[in-house]
VOGU-3710 file (C-alpha; in Angstrom, 3 decimals, decimal comma):
1> xxxxxxxxxx> 23,711/25,170/-1,427  22,820/22,071/0,618  20,921/19,329/-1,198  17,284/19,305/-0,135  15,514/16,006/0,422  12,329/15,285/-1,539  9,261/16,947/-0,080  11,381/19,197/2,192  8,520/21,365/3,469  7,204/21,008/7,015
11> xxxxxxxxxx> 4,578/18,248/6,763  1,960/19,262/9,352  0,727/22,864/8,963  -2,248/22,446/11,316  0,020/21,541/14,251  3,197/23,414/13,481  6,302/22,742/15,561  8,621/23,632/12,694  10,999/25,571/14,946  12,293/22,190/16,186
21> xxxxxxxxxx> 12,155/19,610/13,412  14,299/17,817/10,859  13,234/15,847/7,803  14,171/12,197/7,335  13,000/12,095/3,725  15,547/11,094/1,125  17,561/7,982/0,326  17,195/4,984/2,641  18,606/1,471/2,421  15,979/-0,963/1,130
31> xxxxxxxxxx> 15,599/-4,712/1,526  12,889/-6,635/-0,304  11,632/-9,555/1,768  9,143/-11,506/-0,382  9,490/-14,633/1,775  9,217/-12,719/5,064  12,408/-14,337/6,353  14,466/-11,358/7,491  14,706/-10,005/11,028  15,503/-6,589/12,406
41> xxxxxxxxxx> 18,920/-7,544/13,735  20,120/-9,012/10,428  22,142/-6,606/8,310  22,152/-8,617/5,090  19,993/-8,020/2,032  19,949/-4,232/1,967  21,043/-4,154/-1,653  18,900/-1,286/-2,958  18,259/2,372/-2,203  14,755/3,806/-1,998
51> xxxxxxxxxx> 13,686/7,436/-2,053  11,313/8,255/0,798  8,437/9,218/0,763  7,459/7,399/-2,430  5,739/4,003/-2,473  7,952/1,158/-3,628  5,804/0,485/-6,733  6,557/3,944/-8,134  9,384/5,022/-10,438  9,952/7,985/-8,081
61> xxxxxxxxxx> 10,993/5,573/-5,324  13,797/4,130/-7,454  12,467/0,604/-6,764  9,349/0,108/-8,951  8,627/-3,309/-7,415  5,117/-4,662/-7,953  3,236/-7,113/-5,738  6,041/-7,110/-3,192  4,305/-7,591/0,148  7,076/-7,124/2,720
71> xxxxxxxxxx> 10,147/-4,912/2,740  12,553/-3,190/5,111  13,828/0,379/5,291  17,005/1,491/7,061  18,879/4,733/7,554  20,944/6,578/10,142  20,285/9,972/11,636  21,887/12,345/14,112  19,934/14,270/16,711  20,699/18,012/16,498
81> xxxxxxxxxx> 22,912/19,128/19,362  20,553/21,969/20,246  17,892/19,400/21,168  19,847/18,293/24,238  17,542/17,859/27,227  14,438/17,570/24,996  12,363/14,540/24,114  12,768/13,392/20,519  9,642/12,277/18,655  9,657/10,335/15,391
91> xxxxxxxxxx> 6,729/11,007/13,016  5,353/9,093/10,034  2,751/10,849/7,904  1,440/7,569/6,465  2,760/4,054/5,796  0,804/1,412/3,932  -0,128/-0,851/5,603  1,530/-2,356/8,727  4,701/-0,805/10,118  7,076/-1,872/12,879
101> xxxxxxxxxx> 9,770/0,660/13,815  13,066/0,163/15,665  15,663/2,687/16,785  19,059/1,184/17,599  17,442/-2,242/17,851  14,712/-1,159/20,267  11,164/-1,421/19,009  9,542/1,994/19,372  6,298/1,753/17,375  3,783/-0,545/15,710
111> xxxxxxxxxx> 1,038/0,836/13,531  -1,657/-0,561/11,270  -3,566/1,575/8,791  -2,139/2,913/5,574  -3,590/6,428/5,656  -3,308/7,657/9,248  -0,292/9,327/10,910  1,561/7,937/13,903  4,486/8,955/16,074  6,658/7,669/18,918
121> xxxxxxxxxx> 8,891/9,172/21,571  12,230/7,561/20,751  14,362/9,366/23,330  15,009/6,358/25,516  16,231/4,328/22,538  18,849/6,894/21,515  22,568/6,509/22,017  25,532/8,732/21,277  26,345/9,927/17,762  24,587/8,260/14,824
131> xxxxxxxxxx> 21,294/6,481/15,421  20,014/3,537/13,374  16,377/3,643/12,254  14,783/0,487/10,836  11,235/0,031/9,540  9,537/-3,182/8,448  6,453/-2,727/6,267  3,925/-5,370/5,303  1,465/-4,427/2,574  -0,683/-7,439/1,695
141> xxxxxxxxxx> -1,622/-8,123/-1,902  -5,025/-9,214/-0,635  -6,410/-5,893/0,536  -10,071/-6,812/0,648  -10,396/-6,581/4,434  -8,056/-3,647/4,995  -8,606/-0,011/4,051  -6,979/0,672/0,688  -9,226/3,013/-1,289  -8,444/2,814/-4,990
151> xxxxxxxxxx> -5,357/0,594/-4,648  -5,702/-2,653/-6,598  -6,123/-5,854/-4,580  -5,295/-9,415/-5,502  -7,720/-11,225/-5,247  -9,511/-8,391/-6,920  -12,176/-6,143/-5,478  -15,657/-5,991/-7,009  -14,722/-2,534/-8,274  -11,308/-3,555/-9,631
161> xxxxxxxxxx> -12,008/-1,935/-12,996  -11,687/1,505/-11,411  -8,672/0,671/-9,218  -5,059/1,621/-9,796  -1,509/0,542/-9,018  -1,015/-0,235/-5,309  1,052/2,170/-3,225  2,978/0,260/-0,572  5,343/1,360/2,146  6,215/4,862/3,335
171> xxxxxxxxxx> 4,251/7,322/1,192  4,161/10,458/3,330  6,961/12,337/5,039  9,067/11,044/7,925  10,513/13,533/10,384  11,821/14,199/13,884  10,645/16,833/16,339  11,903/17,972/19,719  9,691/18,929/22,634  9,889/18,937/26,438
181> xxxxxxxxxx> 8,630/15,984/28,441  5,436/17,901/29,158  4,109/18,910/25,765  1,184/20,086/23,743  -0,378/16,983/22,218  -3,352/18,591/20,498  -4,740/22,003/19,605  -8,326/21,849/18,396  -9,594/25,121/16,905  -13,152/25,797/15,754
191> xxxxxxxxxx> -14,968/29,046/15,026  -17,512/30,069/17,632  -21,178/29,825/16,646  -21,401/33,577/16,021  -18,143/33,600/13,987  -16,755/36,214/16,363  -14,052/34,117/17,976  -12,119/30,867/18,123  -13,050/27,974/20,412  -9,869/26,271/21,650
201> xxxxxxxxxx> -9,513/22,785/23,110  -5,863/22,051/23,933  -4,524/18,692/25,093  -1,392/18,446/27,254  0,561/15,302/28,047  3,532/14,739/30,336  4,660/14,403/33,947  3,979/18,044/34,861  0,777/18,636/32,897  -1,182/19,456/36,044
211> xxxxxxxxxx> 1,039/22,396/36,973  1,661/23,676/33,442  0,340/26,961/32,089  -0,770/27,594/28,522  -0,570/30,989/26,828  -2,642/31,481/23,665  -2,320/34,423/21,292  -4,199/35,181/18,092  -1,468/36,382/15,778  -1,979/39,953/14,621
221> xxxxxxxxxx> -4,843/40,531/17,054  -4,987/41,990/20,537  -6,183/38,684/21,952  -4,241/36,627/24,486  -5,141/34,411/27,443  -3,251/32,289/29,950  -4,855/29,060/31,119  -4,240/26,389/33,700  -4,460/22,778/32,612  -7,340/20,731/33,967
231> xxxxxxxxxx> -6,973/17,347/35,663  -7,915/15,650/32,382  -4,955/17,317/30,625  -7,170/19,757/28,749  -7,531/23,524/28,559  -10,705/24,894/26,980  -11,488/28,508/26,203  -12,761/30,953/23,603  -10,595/33,633/22,021  -12,644/36,661/20,916
241> xxxxxxxxxx> -11,596/38,282/17,660  -12,214/42,037/17,313  -13,664/42,923/13,914  -13,901/39,267/12,824  -13,231/38,507/9,169  -15,013/35,354/7,964  -13,228/32,759/5,837  -14,811/32,213/2,429  -13,738/31,180/-1,080  -13,715/34,878/-2,013
251> xxxxxxxxxx> -11,704/35,866/1,069  -9,874/32,875/2,616  -8,680/34,740/5,678  -6,944/32,613/8,305  -6,404/33,245/12,003  -3,198/31,785/13,429  -3,084/30,836/17,105  0,335/30,696/18,771  0,344/28,393/21,792  3,144/28,265/24,374
261> xxxxxxxxxx> 3,069/25,701/27,165  5,301/26,355/30,179  6,022/23,673/32,775  8,841/22,438/34,989  10,072/20,553/31,893  10,494/23,721/29,847  8,595/25,487/27,102  6,760/23,930/24,152  5,551/26,069/21,260  3,009/25,091/18,609
271> xxxxxxxxxx> 1,109/27,137/16,031  -2,164/26,216/14,417  -4,808/28,105/12,503  -8,427/28,059/11,472  -10,950/30,281/9,723  -14,182/31,844/10,928  -16,508/29,810/8,763  -19,838/28,066/9,287  -21,384/25,349/7,123  -24,990/24,543/7,923
281> xxxxxxxxxx> -27,902/22,561/6,560  -31,301/24,233/6,542  -33,973/22,141/4,878  -32,804/21,256/1,393  -30,129/23,954/1,183  -26,527/24,345/2,306  -25,343/27,631/3,778  -21,788/28,939/4,067  -21,526/31,736/6,632  -25,290/32,150/6,391
291> xxxxxxxxxx> -25,285/32,533/2,607  -26,718/29,890/0,318  -24,067/27,605/-1,143  -24,365/25,677/-4,386  -21,627/23,056/-4,586  -19,831/23,012/-7,934  -17,472/20,151/-7,224  -15,000/17,928/-9,028  -13,592/14,542/-8,060  -9,835/14,349/-7,381
301> xxxxxxxxxx> -8,353/10,933/-6,617  -4,841/12,044/-5,682  -2,596/10,091/-8,086  0,441/11,215/-10,081  2,108/9,446/-13,032  5,530/8,675/-11,523  4,866/8,954/-7,806  1,533/7,203/-7,221  -0,480/8,523/-4,281  2,356/10,819/-3,183
311> xxxxxxxxxx> 2,538/14,209/-4,861  5,934/14,668/-6,553  6,340/18,004/-4,770  4,350/20,460/-2,721  3,593/22,594/-5,762  1,745/19,670/-7,368  -0,748/19,578/-4,488  -1,442/23,279/-4,839  -1,575/23,112/-8,636  -4,400/20,564/-8,634
321> xxxxxxxxxx> -6,501/22,932/-6,556  -5,671/25,819/-8,868  -6,639/23,735/-11,903  -9,983/22,933/-10,309  -10,589/26,625/-9,642  -9,649/27,522/-13,222  -12,306/25,058/-14,416  -14,944/26,915/-12,390  -15,241/24,540/-9,447  -15,635/25,758/-5,874
331> xxxxxxxxxx> -15,161/22,343/-4,195  -12,817/19,390/-4,621  -13,843/15,970/-3,412  -10,684/14,079/-2,449  -11,836/10,562/-3,169  -11,309/7,579/-0,839  -8,052/8,901/0,519  -6,816/10,889/3,508  -4,641/13,183/1,446  -1,357/14,722/2,511
341> xxxxxxxxxx> -2,199/17,432/5,096  -0,467/20,031/2,968  -3,182/19,566/0,345  -5,724/20,625/2,966  -3,468/23,539/3,939  -3,315/24,781/0,355  -7,106/24,571/0,079  -7,334/26,671/3,248  -5,091/29,354/1,774  -6,664/29,303/-1,710
351> xxxxxxxxxx> -10,292/29,280/-0,592  -11,168/25,961/-2,228  -13,870/24,014/-0,408  -13,146/20,339/0,317  -15,099/17,132/0,738  -12,793/14,827/2,721  -13,246/11,096/3,279  -11,260/8,043/4,430  -10,176/5,044/2,386  -12,496/2,063/2,176
361> xxxxxxxxxx> -11,978/-1,695/2,480  -13,121/-4,040/-0,270  -15,246/-6,542/1,636  -17,492/-6,458/4,663  -16,583/-8,173/7,902  -16,483/-7,148/11,532  -12,727/-6,730/11,125  -12,893/-4,568/7,986  -15,663/-2,377/9,444  -13,554/-1,822/12,566
371> xxxxxxxxxx> -10,510/-0,909/10,488  -12,592/1,554/8,501  -13,980/3,164/11,667  -10,505/3,461/13,209  -9,629/6,095/10,598  -12,372/8,495/11,672  -10,861/9,966/14,831  -7,369/10,497/13,295  -9,013/12,151/10,286  -10,880/14,662/12,451
381> xxxxxxxxxx> -7,923/15,189/14,769  -5,518/15,882/11,903  -7,724/17,949/9,599  -10,588/19,250/11,745  -9,105/22,753/12,124  -9,372/23,301/8,379  -11,973/25,856/7,284  -11,845/24,451/3,744  -13,344/21,084/4,706  -17,111/21,579/4,598
391> xxxxxxxxxx> -18,255/17,964/4,069  -17,064/14,751/5,679  -17,641/11,570/3,711  -17,568/7,971/4,957  -18,362/4,958/2,771  -18,659/5,250/-0,990  -21,084/3,215/-3,127  -21,216/0,446/-0,529  -17,558/-0,438/-1,156  -16,508/-2,492/1,823
401> xxxxxxxxxx> -20,206/-3,263/2,327  -20,451/-5,843/-0,476  -22,759/-3,606/-2,526  -25,590/-4,655/-0,250  -26,682/-2,150/2,374  -30,418/-2,682/1,698  -30,227/-6,444/2,249  -28,139/-6,678/5,420  -28,936/-5,060/8,788  -25,322/-5,605/9,941
411> xxxxxxxxxx> -24,049/-3,402/7,128  -26,663/-0,802/7,903  -25,544/-0,790/11,545  -21,887/-0,419/10,519  -22,790/2,556/8,340  -24,924/4,221/11,018  -22,241/3,578/13,657  -19,608/5,258/11,481  -21,905/8,260/11,037  -22,555/8,482/14,784
421> xxxxxxxxxx> -18,850/8,228/15,568  -17,973/11,035/13,180  -20,804/13,338/14,304  -19,801/12,842/17,947  -16,286/14,010/17,091  -17,384/16,887/14,857  -21,012/18,045/14,852  -20,118/21,218/12,922  -20,005/19,713/9,435  -22,510/17,679/7,399
431> xxxxxxxxxx> -21,643/13,990/7,033  -22,435/11,664/4,142  -22,754/8,062/5,308  -22,587/6,140/2,022  -21,968/8,443/-0,871  -23,913/7,848/-4,040  -25,932/4,748/-3,230  -28,384/3,683/-0,538  -28,250/5,927/2,534  -28,782/4,781/6,101
441> xxxxxxxxxx> -28,117/7,868/8,207  -26,937/11,004/6,458  -27,007/14,806/6,450  -26,902/15,055/2,646  -28,846/12,943/0,160  -26,445/12,353/-2,693  -26,467/9,978/-5,617  -24,047/8,816/-8,335  -25,847/8,685/-11,638  -24,094/7,885/-14,899
451> xxxxxxxxxx> -25,953/7,717/-18,220  -24,786/7,935/-21,824  -28,192/9,186/-23,016  -28,762/12,900/-22,565  -32,499/12,343/-22,814  -32,829/9,651/-20,157  -30,302/11,557/-18,001  -32,565/14,613/-18,024  -35,682/12,556/-17,273  -34,140/10,583/-14,407
461> xxxxxxxxxx> -32,631/13,666/-12,741  -35,988/15,459/-12,987  -37,811/12,458/-11,504  -35,352/12,117/-8,616  -35,671/15,786/-7,724  -39,444/15,902/-8,091  -39,922/12,795/-5,962  -41,443/10,847/-8,845  -38,879/8,121/-8,213  -36,652/7,137/-5,309
471> xxxxxxxxxx> -34,205/4,920/-7,169  -31,906/5,159/-10,178  -30,166/2,718/-12,540  -26,584/1,615/-11,870  -24,694/-0,416/-14,459  -22,542/-2,943/-12,591  -21,556/-4,950/-15,668  -21,979/-4,977/-19,461  -25,445/-6,538/-19,171  -26,132/-6,092/-15,460
481> xxxxxxxxxx> -28,136/-3,069/-14,314  -29,546/-2,675/-10,801  -31,799/0,026/-9,449  -30,349/1,581/-6,330  -32,699/2,958/-3,701  -31,836/6,399/-2,383  -32,229/5,237/1,217  -33,338/2,449/3,513  -36,681/2,820/5,292  -36,343/5,278/8,147
491> xxxxxxxxxx> -33,923/7,628/6,408  -35,920/10,643/5,132  -35,910/11,245/1,399  -37,113/14,829/1,678  -36,003/17,794/3,718  -32,274/17,228/3,085  -29,941/18,814/0,533  -29,750/16,802/-2,707  -26,457/16,434/-4,581  -25,489/14,479/-7,663
501> xxxxxxxxxx> -22,015/13,743/-6,382  -20,689/11,725/-9,329  -21,619/12,035/-12,984  -20,131/12,220/-16,461  -20,244/10,261/-19,684  -18,458/9,423/-22,904  -15,039/8,015/-23,727  -13,276/10,513/-25,998  -12,496/14,032/-24,887  -15,130/15,300/-27,314
511> xxxxxxxxxx> -17,824/13,019/-25,882  -16,949/13,791/-22,287  -17,012/17,527/-22,921  -20,429/17,185/-24,564  -21,840/15,285/-21,579  -20,227/17,759/-19,172  -21,969/20,629/-20,900  -25,420/19,103/-21,243  -25,582/17,067/-18,035  -24,411/19,992/-15,922
521> xxxxxxxxxx> -26,962/22,204/-17,652  -29,723/19,809/-16,600  -28,508/19,900/-13,008  -28,637/23,692/-13,096  -32,240/23,496/-14,310  -33,448/22,298/-10,899  -33,601/24,847/-8,086  -34,006/22,082/-5,529  -30,505/20,730/-6,132  -27,777/21,748/-3,658
531> xxxxxxxxxx> -24,870/20,914/-5,943  -22,878/18,389/-7,934  -19,484/16,725/-8,186  -18,183/15,904/-11,665  -16,070/12,816/-12,348  -13,246/13,868/-12,678  -10,411/16,424/-12,779  -7,718/14,356/-14,548  -7,108/10,937/-16,087  -5,463/8,202/-13,997
541> xxxxxxxxxx> -3,645/5,266/-15,574  -6,296/3,441/-17,686  -9,148/5,707/-16,554  -9,643/8,474/-19,110  -12,568/10,348/-17,564  -10,620/13,508/-16,728  -10,942/17,052/-17,976  -7,122/16,944/-18,054  -4,717/14,141/-18,908  -2,751/12,273/-16,222
551> xxxxxxxxxx> 0,089/14,802/-16,459  -2,459/17,599/-15,940  -2,148/18,686/-19,551  -5,008/20,037/-21,647  -7,264/17,642/-23,571  -9,311/18,287/-26,683  -12,711/19,264/-25,273  -14,124/20,309/-28,629  -14,338/23,977/-27,725  -16,072/23,438/-24,375
561> xxxxxxxxxx> -14,669/25,549/-21,545  -15,478/23,961/-18,159  -15,288/27,404/-16,553  -18,332/28,456/-18,590  -20,183/25,261/-17,646  -19,461/25,760/-13,934  -19,931/29,505/-13,697  -21,970/31,233/-11,004  -24,378/32,264/-13,743  -25,171/29,893/-16,608
571> xxxxxxxxxx> -27,543/29,622/-19,531  -29,952/26,673/-19,668  -31,349/25,720/-23,078  -34,681/23,960/-23,448  -33,176/21,411/-25,796  -32,760/17,645/-25,589  -29,456/17,240/-27,469  -29,019/14,465/-30,019  -25,276/13,800/-30,182  -21,920/15,603/-30,097
581> xxxxxxxxxx> -21,830/18,063/-32,976  -25,583/17,624/-33,487  -27,304/19,105/-30,459  -30,270/20,379/-32,443  -31,538/19,084/-35,784  -33,485/21,534/-37,955  -35,384/21,146/-41,193  -33,948/24,411/-42,517  -31,785/27,382/-41,614  -34,268/29,096/-39,280
591> xxxxxxxxxx> -35,108/27,940/-35,765  -35,889/29,212/-32,274  -34,365/28,081/-28,979  -35,712/28,842/-25,513  -33,035/30,131/-23,138  -33,205/30,386/-19,346  -30,801/31,774/-16,748  -29,555/29,881/-13,691  -27,949/32,225/-11,189  -26,290/31,501/-7,839
601> xxxxxxxxxx> -25,116/34,998/-6,939  -26,426/37,179/-4,136  -28,418/39,660/-6,250  -30,740/39,195/-9,233  -29,192/39,276/-12,671  -30,637/40,685/-15,893  -29,015/41,248/-19,228  -29,122/41,089/-23,002  -28,678/37,868/-24,944  -26,050/37,917/-27,695
611> xxxxxxxxxx> -25,319/35,331/-30,380  -22,496/34,534/-32,762  -21,849/31,667/-35,201  -18,726/29,560/-35,678  -17,956/26,133/-37,080  -18,980/23,206/-34,896  -16,507/22,444/-32,042  -15,013/25,957/-32,100  -14,224/27,621/-28,771  -16,265/30,562/-27,578
621> xxxxxxxxxx> -15,205/33,800/-29,258  -13,691/36,533/-27,136  -16,520/38,911/-28,010  -20,161/38,041/-27,291  -21,442/38,669/-30,804  -24,519/40,650/-31,735  -27,321/41,454/-29,328  -30,571/39,720/-30,200  -33,304/42,371/-30,551  -35,771/42,414/-27,646
631> xxxxxxxxxx> -34,128/39,375/-26,014  -33,352/40,012/-22,382  -33,041/37,270/-19,807  -32,528/37,158/-16,080  -33,101/35,304/-12,843  -33,308/35,732/-9,118  -30,744/33,867/-7,032  -31,464/30,127/-6,928  -34,621/30,453/-9,028  -34,443/29,375/-12,669
641> xxxxxxxxxx> -35,414/32,207/-14,959  -38,360/32,180/-17,363  -37,695/30,957/-20,914  -36,788/33,555/-23,503  -37,294/32,610/-27,151  -34,172/33,389/-29,172  -34,596/33,317/-32,969  -31,574/32,297/-35,023  -30,625/31,159/-38,506  -27,655/29,244/-39,832
651> xxxxxxxxxx> -25,464/31,524/-41,960  -26,174/31,428/-45,672  -24,631/28,335/-47,252  -23,963/26,572/-43,912  -25,529/23,198/-43,228  -24,195/23,074/-39,659  -22,589/25,376/-37,140  -22,130/26,289/-33,498  -24,367/29,016/-32,125  -22,616/30,769/-29,245
661> xxxxxxxxxx> -24,947/32,423/-26,756  -23,887/34,940/-24,121  -25,639/36,907/-21,410  -24,192/40,418/-21,213  -24,778/42,619/-18,177  -23,467/46,200/-18,296  -20,960/45,279/-20,987  -19,656/42,188/-19,177  -20,229/38,600/-20,278  -21,606/36,782/-17,216
671> xxxxxxxxxx> -22,784/33,527/-18,816  -22,016/31,512/-21,948  -23,152/28,361/-23,661  -23,287/26,946/-27,162  -25,608/24,942/-29,403  -24,407/22,789/-32,307  -27,031/22,942/-35,047  -27,342/20,592/-38,038  -29,877/21,109/-40,818  -29,134/17,674/-42,284
681> xxxxxxxxxx> -31,809/15,801/-40,380  -30,991/12,262/-41,495  -29,945/10,017/-38,567  -26,248/9,601/-37,802  -24,460/6,797/-36,021  -24,331/7,706/-32,316  -27,486/9,839/-32,310  -29,626/9,409/-29,197  -32,952/8,024/-30,449  -34,777/9,406/-27,411
691> xxxxx> -33,477/12,878/-28,171  -34,251/12,598/-31,859  -37,874/11,646/-31,141  -38,118/14,495/-28,664  -36,651/17,010/-31,042
//
């Protein structure tokens, strides 16, 4: 069997020309150039081998060089004989940060921007037999004025404490494709407004574009059209779909469009796909295909232990989405990174919703704002066909805006300009201008609120959603807390969907699970909320905020199952918890707890409440326990149910225990939660004094 290169799968599923491609991943010659003294025509210094497509800091690359700013790559390739008479195009998925590319000594490409793809027609640089490909990459240590997301900069960014190992050089796949001189250069697919067809906008480039003809077929459907190409190199049409089948998380059905361009230069074939899916904002609610959507999201930063920002294999991209789904989430926010397009493809096929956003710079300047904005069009062009992407993000927490949108009109203009640019390219999805902090021009009003006190968390969330306050505390240092406004004057604070798009607390797995359970419960208490995004799916390097460890292994969550926390139907307890293991303090064995139902299904829910006892920190039992006499609870969709008083008593001889509560509908458990009860009412270290006073 032939040896496969790393990441051997076709890299670009949304513009698939895989019938005429070859991968250039694998072992390349590598030359470190810390002094920047080497030139393209010099053959000396290539004394190492690097595995592409892994950044040179990573063990997976075979180099593991840190703070190296300039290096060279070199390899040979042979053009397949069957490509004779075709143009040969060289593709790079992403290279951080500046790349210059030569083929046989002829410069064929220059590109700046570490997260966006680029390509070049290299045909005229080719000779006979083996071809020599050389790439020089410069990745500055000082990244403050370039887009770099969570990569560490030196000098450091303001947010260095949450940054990780840099990822320099080629970090996505490199490949060759063959096509005729007149070719398909773009195939934009969007569902029609009525979700009964596919709107197509094809772009053709080449010497015979004006006389070319484009045939489009919806695979598996009796839909085909033939179009002439307009003088602007475009062909625009709509493809009706008989018996349309909408794309949704429950049924992620995809429609593939086969495009064949015929011209005097020959035939070019490309396949793309999309789904019939709408995402709309109506007042303070989000709607997916006309049905109300509550976002249950989780943050995913796209790092792996040995391979940095490159997934070790295609299965790892898919597995992260599956892990999110297993934890009850319906959306993944890919944070400050244009992820490998195959990640988006897997979300499309699995039915996982995505929030996609570009990488940010570290400091504000005209140059850094321009570099940030330059990512927007490639992002939409590459990933816009995806039905899974339902939210576009832009800036995050004023990173690259010096943490000062409210005080600087220039930064406000840069934020509004980025929003306008993105909406002009894609008006079909909501856009978040500056996630989490002060908004300037946005479709969603989101905030990032972290708090270690369950009591003050509940109060602040309630005040934000009621309109009692329009700011929230942000801890920027050990003794430095600022109050961030939700928006600048002129940006409405009402009439938009509200999301808490980052939250979480605690340091140990036990503490984080406790905050996950109680903070998410408080979010579910408020019908006005459109969703949340929890921080985060897995640990990364020094950051231990994940539900999973860095290797995606299970952590001790003290019996908390995230899938119960994030279920469509949940139980909300009218309790202000004191501390992990001591949610409720009682003066004796007997107590009563009020229980409500939060339900985001399509039909009302009503069922019997069951209880069962276990030791504190135990996982939920398989069975629901005993039904509580005359205790039924229910709710209409998106309307918190009325409180139901549930009497309970610690088992004889127990001073503490975990009360498991379940809502059972027609024999099926549809919601679960738990309450840790302690009858020893003396204060403990770590108790929340606000909660204790409230209890």
